[in-house]
C-alpha positions as CSV (number, residue, x, y, z in Angstrom):
1,M,-55.2,-7.3,96.5
2,S,-56.7,-10.8,97.0
3,L,-56.6,-13.3,94.2
4,L,-59.7,-14.9,95.5
5,L,-61.8,-11.8,96.3
6,D,-60.7,-9.1,93.7
7,R,-60.9,-9.0,90.0
8,L,-57.7,-9.8,88.2
9,P,-56.3,-6.4,87.1
10,D,-56.1,-5.6,83.4
11,T,-55.4,-1.9,84.0
12,V,-53.1,0.2,86.2
13,M,-53.4,3.8,87.4
14,I,-50.7,6.2,86.0
15,C,-50.9,9.8,87.1
16,G,-54.6,9.5,87.7
17,Q,-55.4,7.8,84.4
18,E,-56.5,4.2,84.0
19,V,-54.2,2.6,81.5
20,P,-54.5,-1.0,80.0
21,V,-51.7,-3.3,80.8
22,E,-50.7,-6.6,79.1
23,T,-51.7,-9.3,81.5
24,G,-50.6,-12.6,79.8
25,F,-48.0,-14.9,81.4
26,R,-45.8,-14.7,78.3
27,T,-45.4,-10.9,78.9
28,G,-44.1,-11.5,82.4
29,I,-41.7,-14.2,81.2
30,L,-40.4,-11.9,78.4
31,F,-40.0,-9.0,80.8
32,E,-37.9,-11.1,83.2
33,E,-35.7,-12.5,80.5
34,M,-35.3,-8.9,79.1
35,L,-34.1,-7.7,82.6
36,R,-31.3,-10.3,82.4
37,D,-30.2,-9.5,78.9
38,S,-26.7,-7.9,79.3
39,T,-26.7,-6.8,75.7
40,L,-29.3,-4.2,76.4
41,S,-28.5,-0.7,77.7
42,D,-30.5,0.7,80.6
43,A,-32.4,3.0,78.3
44,E,-33.2,0.0,76.0
45,K,-34.5,-2.0,79.0
46,I,-36.8,0.9,80.0
47,Q,-38.1,1.2,76.5
48,T,-38.6,-2.6,76.1
49,A,-40.4,-2.9,79.4
50,L,-42.8,-0.1,78.5
51,E,-43.4,-1.6,75.1
52,L,-44.1,-5.0,76.6
53,Y,-46.6,-3.9,79.2
54,F,-48.1,-0.8,77.5
55,P,-47.9,-1.5,73.7
56,G,-48.8,1.5,71.5
57,I,-48.8,4.0,74.4
58,R,-46.3,6.9,74.4
59,F,-45.7,8.6,77.7
60,R,-45.4,12.3,77.3
61,D,-42.9,13.2,80.1
62,F,-40.4,11.8,82.5
63,G,-42.8,11.8,85.5
64,M,-45.4,9.6,83.7
65,M,-42.6,7.2,82.5
66,H,-41.4,6.9,86.1
67,E,-44.8,6.1,87.4
68,A,-45.4,3.7,84.5
69,I,-42.3,1.7,85.4
70,D,-43.4,1.7,89.0
71,R,-46.8,0.3,88.1
72,L,-45.5,-2.3,85.7
73,L,-43.1,-3.6,88.4
74,W,-46.1,-3.7,90.9
75,F,-48.0,-5.7,88.3
76,Y,-45.1,-8.0,87.6
77,R,-44.8,-8.7,91.4
78,C,-48.5,-9.6,91.5
79,G,-49.5,-6.6,93.6
80,K,-46.7,-7.1,96.1
81,E,-44.1,-4.6,97.3
82,A,-40.5,-5.3,96.4
83,E,-39.5,-6.9,99.6
84,D,-42.4,-9.4,99.3
85,G,-40.7,-11.0,96.3
86,A,-37.9,-12.5,98.5
87,E,-39.1,-16.1,97.9
88,E,-38.0,-15.8,94.3
89,T,-34.3,-15.7,95.2
90,G,-32.1,-18.6,96.1
91,A,-31.3,-19.8,99.6
92,E,-28.4,-17.4,99.9
93,G,-30.3,-14.5,98.3
94,T,-27.9,-14.2,95.4
95,E,-28.7,-16.8,92.8
96,P,-32.2,-17.2,91.2
97,P,-33.4,-20.7,91.7
98,F,-35.0,-21.0,88.3
99,S,-34.9,-19.5,84.8
100,Y,-37.9,-19.3,82.5
101,E,-35.4,-19.6,79.6
102,H,-33.2,-22.4,80.8
103,D,-35.9,-24.3,82.6
104,A,-38.7,-23.9,80.0
105,G,-39.1,-27.6,79.3
106,Y,-39.3,-28.5,83.0
107,I,-41.8,-25.7,83.7
108,Y,-43.9,-26.8,80.7
109,A,-43.9,-30.4,81.8
110,A,-44.8,-29.4,85.4
111,F,-47.9,-27.5,84.4
112,L,-49.0,-30.3,82.1
113,Q,-48.4,-32.9,84.9
114,A,-49.9,-31.0,87.8
115,Y,-52.7,-29.0,86.1
116,H,-53.1,-30.5,82.6
117,I,-52.4,-27.0,81.2
118,D,-50.5,-26.9,77.9
119,L,-48.6,-23.6,78.1
120,T,-47.6,-23.9,74.4
121,R,-51.1,-23.5,73.0
122,A,-51.4,-20.2,71.2
123,E,-54.9,-19.6,72.6
124,M,-53.6,-20.0,76.2
125,K,-54.4,-16.6,77.8
126,L,-53.4,-17.3,81.4
127,H,-53.1,-14.1,83.5
128,W,-49.7,-13.5,84.9
129,W,-51.0,-13.5,88.5
130,Q,-52.7,-16.9,87.9
131,F,-49.5,-18.3,86.3
132,R,-47.4,-17.2,89.3
133,A,-49.9,-18.6,91.8
134,L,-49.9,-22.0,90.0
135,F,-46.1,-22.0,89.6
136,C,-45.6,-21.4,93.3
137,A,-48.0,-24.2,94.2
138,L,-46.5,-26.9,92.0
139,P,-46.2,-30.2,93.9
140,E,-42.8,-31.4,95.1
141,D,-42.8,-34.4,92.8
142,C,-42.5,-32.2,89.7
143,Q,-39.0,-32.3,88.3
144,I,-38.6,-28.5,88.3
145,M,-39.4,-28.4,92.1
146,K,-36.8,-31.0,92.7
147,I,-34.3,-29.0,90.7
148,I,-35.1,-25.8,92.6
149,G,-34.5,-27.8,95.8
150,Y,-31.1,-28.9,94.6
151,R,-30.1,-25.4,93.6
152,T,-31.1,-23.7,96.8
153,M,-30.3,-26.3,99.4
154,K,-27.4,-25.9,101.9
155,I,-25.6,-29.2,102.2
156,P,-25.2,-30.0,105.9
157,A,-21.6,-30.6,106.8
158,K,-22.6,-33.7,108.9
159,L,-24.1,-35.6,105.9
160,P,-22.4,-38.9,105.0
161,K,-19.8,-38.5,102.3
162,E,-21.8,-40.3,99.6
163,Q,-24.9,-38.2,100.2
164,K,-22.9,-35.0,100.2
165,Q,-21.3,-35.9,96.9
166,H,-24.7,-36.7,95.4
167,Y,-26.1,-33.3,96.3
168,Q,-23.0,-31.6,95.1
169,R,-23.3,-33.5,91.8
170,M,-27.0,-32.4,91.5
171,K,-26.0,-28.8,92.1
172,R,-23.4,-28.9,89.4
173,L,-25.8,-30.8,87.0
174,Y,-28.6,-28.3,87.3
175,A,-26.6,-25.1,87.9
176,L,-27.8,-22.1,86.1
177,P,-25.5,-19.7,84.1
178,Q,-24.3,-16.8,86.2
179,A,-27.1,-14.3,86.5
180,Q,-28.0,-11.4,88.7
181,D,-30.7,-11.7,91.3
182,R,-34.1,-10.8,89.8
183,Q,-34.9,-8.5,92.7
184,Q,-31.7,-6.5,92.1
185,L,-32.5,-6.3,88.4
186,E,-36.0,-4.8,89.2
187,S,-34.4,-2.4,91.6
188,D,-31.8,-1.3,89.1
189,L,-34.5,-0.6,86.5
190,S,-36.5,1.5,89.0
191,S,-33.4,3.2,90.4
192,L,-32.3,4.3,86.9
193,L,-35.4,6.6,86.7
194,M,-35.3,7.7,90.3
195,S,-31.6,8.7,90.0
196,G,-32.2,10.8,86.9
197,G,-30.9,8.3,84.3
198,N,-30.9,9.2,80.7
199,P,-34.1,7.9,79.0
200,A,-34.3,11.0,76.9
201,A,-34.2,9.0,73.7
202,L,-37.4,7.3,74.8
203,L,-39.2,10.6,75.1
204,A,-38.3,11.6,71.6
205,G,-41.2,11.5,69.2
206,G,-42.1,8.2,67.5
207,N,-41.1,5.7,70.2
208,H,-44.1,3.4,70.2
209,V,-45.2,0.0,69.1
210,G,-48.3,-1.7,68.0
211,G,-51.1,-0.4,65.8
212,R,-52.1,2.5,67.9
213,N,-50.1,5.5,69.1
214,T,-51.8,6.8,72.2
215,Q,-50.1,9.5,74.2
216,I,-51.0,10.0,77.8
């Protein structure tokens, strides 16, 4: 899909049915932080993901749940396949270069500086795909982009000692807590369903959120 030519999606197709999906940037951020929450079990992550993107909708069988997870991951990746999300990992492919939780202040300041967008306003309804496009295009003089640069750079061995120490200090200063690669987390969530994980509790009656209880 083209951000310039196609309408921003607000539904996805699940087993031949058009289903509304939550499009706001806050949902995408909550989803990503949920993936990294080590206190949640696999089944809880599946349930939370479905509640975030399809509030009030109860999927009637395993097959529909599997396709719903696949479609929400497609939406989260802004219409790209899994391998296309490689730019979101660090230089060595193991450490994410930013965190919506730990870098929230820097990200907020960057959007305000670059686009005059106040992300804290309750009425701000920025589509997730718009948010990601703007995030990826933030200018290099924004502090968050400088920080991402420090985190992902490989320090050349031939650098003068003082420069090398400076970059090493910046890496330590802005280091993120240990966290799994977001691509691996997405893959784990999808693989749980594909490998026959145990989301049986999710299929039990009454697992829904929001004011409506639509079963598809």
